[in-house]
C-alpha positions in Angstrom: -18.6 -60.1 -83.8 -16.4 -58.8 -81.0 -16.1 -55.1 -80.3 -12.5 -53.7 -80.4 -10.9 -53.1 -77.0 -11.6 -49.7 -75.5 -8.6 -49.8 -73.2 -5.4 -50.1 -75.3 -2.7 -48.4 -73.2 -1.3 -48.5 -69.7 -2.5 -44.9 -69.3 -6.0 -45.8 -70.3 -5.9 -48.8 -67.9 -4.8 -46.5 -65.1 -7.7 -44.0 -65.9 -10.1 -46.9 -65.8 -8.8 -48.0 -62.4 -9.0 -44.4 -61.1 -12.6 -44.2 -62.4 -13.5 -47.4 -60.6 -11.9 -46.1 -57.4 -13.6 -42.8 -57.7 -17.0 -44.5 -58.0 -16.1 -46.7 -55.0 -15.1 -43.8 -52.8 -18.0 -41.6 -53.8 -20.5 -44.5 -53.2 -19.0 -45.2 -49.8 -19.0 -41.6 -48.8 -22.5 -40.8 -50.1 -24.4 -44.0 -49.5 -22.7 -47.0 -47.9 -21.0 -45.5 -44.9 -24.0 -43.3 -43.9 -26.2 -46.4 -44.1 -23.8 -48.4 -41.9 -23.6 -45.5 -39.4 -27.4 -45.5 -39.3 -27.7 -49.3 -38.9 -24.8 -49.9 -36.5 -25.7 -49.6 -32.8 -22.3 -50.6 -31.4 -20.7 -47.3 -30.4 -17.1 -48.3 -30.8 -17.7 -49.7 -34.3 -19.8 -46.6 -35.1 -16.9 -44.4 -34.1 -14.4 -46.3 -36.3 -16.8 -46.0 -39.2 -17.4 -42.3 -38.6 -13.7 -41.6 -38.6 -13.4 -43.3 -42.0 -16.2 -41.1 -43.5 -14.0 -38.1 -43.2 -11.0 -39.9 -44.7 -13.2 -41.1 -47.6 -14.1 -37.5 -48.4 -10.3 -36.9 -48.7 -9.9 -40.0 -50.9 -12.4 -38.6 -53.4 -10.4 -35.4 -53.5 -7.1 -37.2 -54.0 -8.6 -39.3 -56.8 -10.0 -36.2 -58.5 -6.6 -34.6 -58.3 -5.0 -37.7 -59.7 -7.2 -37.4 -62.8 -6.3 -33.8 -63.2 -2.6 -34.6 -62.8 -3.0 -36.9 -65.8 -4.8 -34.1 -67.7 -8.1 -36.1 -67.6 -11.5 -35.2 -66.4 -12.5 -37.0 -63.2 -15.1 -39.6 -64.2 -16.4 -42.6 -62.3 -16.6 -46.0 -63.8 -18.6 -49.1 -62.9 -17.5 -50.9 -59.8 -19.2 -54.3 -59.8 -17.1 -55.7 -57.0 -18.4 -53.1 -54.6 -22.0 -53.6 -55.9 -21.6 -57.3 -55.1 -20.4 -56.6 -51.6 -23.3 -54.3 -51.0 -25.8 -56.8 -52.3 -24.2 -59.6 -50.2 -24.8 -57.5 -47.0 -28.3 -56.5 -48.0 -29.3 -60.1 -48.9 -28.0 -61.6 -45.7 -28.5 -59.0 -42.9 -32.1 -60.2 -42.1 -30.7 -63.7 -41.4 -28.3 -62.4 -38.7 -29.5 -62.2 -35.1 -29.6 -58.5 -34.1 -27.0 -59.2 -31.3 -24.5 -60.3 -34.0 -25.2 -57.6 -36.6 -22.4 -55.3 -35.5 -19.9 -58.1 -36.1 -21.6 -58.9 -39.5 -21.4 -55.2 -40.5 -17.8 -55.1 -39.4 -17.0 -58.1 -41.6 -18.8 -56.3 -44.5 -16.7 -53.2 -43.9 -13.5 -55.3 -43.8 -14.4 -56.9 -47.2 -14.9 -53.5 -48.7 -11.5 -52.3 -47.4 -9.8 -55.4 -48.9 -11.5 -54.5 -52.2 -10.3 -51.0 -52.1 -6.8 -52.0 -51.0 -6.4 -54.3 -54.0 -7.6 -51.7 -56.4 -5.3 -49.0 -55.0 -2.3 -51.4 -55.2 -3.1 -52.1 -58.8 -3.5 -48.4 -59.6 -0.2 -47.6 -57.8 1.7 -50.2 -59.9 0.2 -48.7 -63.1 1.1 -45.2 -62.1 4.7 -46.3 -61.3 4.9 -48.0 -64.7 3.9 -44.7 -66.3 6.3 -42.7 -64.2 3.3 -40.7 -62.8 4.9 -40.0 -59.4 2.4 -37.4 -58.2 -0.5 -39.8 -59.0 1.3 -42.6 -57.1 1.8 -40.3 -54.1 -1.9 -39.5 -54.0 -2.9 -43.1 -54.3 -0.4 -44.2 -51.6 -1.8 -41.6 -49.2 -5.3 -43.2 -49.7 -3.9 -46.7 -49.5 -2.2 -46.0 -46.2 -5.5 -44.8 -44.7 -7.3 -47.8 -46.1 -4.7 -50.1 -44.5 -5.1 -48.3 -41.1 -8.9 -48.5 -41.4 -8.7 -52.3 -42.1 -6.4 -52.7 -39.0 -8.9 -50.7 -36.9 -11.8 -52.8 -38.2 -9.9 -56.0 -37.5 -9.5 -55.0 -33.8 -13.2 -54.2 -33.7 -14.0 -57.6 -35.3 -11.8 -59.3 -32.6 -13.7 -57.4 -29.9 -17.1 -58.2 -31.3 -16.3 -61.9 -31.8 -15.6 -62.4 -28.1 -18.2 -64.4 -26.3 -20.5 -62.4 -24.1 -22.1 -65.2 -22.2 -24.1 -66.6 -25.2 -25.6 -70.0 -24.8 -25.1 -71.8 -28.1 
């Protein structure tokens, strides 16, 4: 016997996406980014990640405000995609030579940014379909910062991928 759907309207779907994004941003702010900052020894990459910690705090606030704009209580929701990206890093980091770990961590951060960007784009479309302009504005502000963070990480990835005299 199949359970009836719990998400039956566009508004409920938007709230579900907002809940997933809230969990992602809170997890990044409280756990993932601090761990990366601890683990990363490349100062330029560490600086890029540290800048994004402050932005991520703001993303949480914008998402909470989006919930309230929709007269809903801010509530997180499962984010299995982020969980998978975290597990992927944790399971593979020990296989990576310490000299290459900054590049590996940069790639992980880029994957997380792509995950966030796709979720924000979906949520923005849902907010537009509902005519929830203020919600869309809050989500677009977060999305712009995520896109800028991805661009910055891409430059770091390019820098970290340059040969430094390795003998392969």
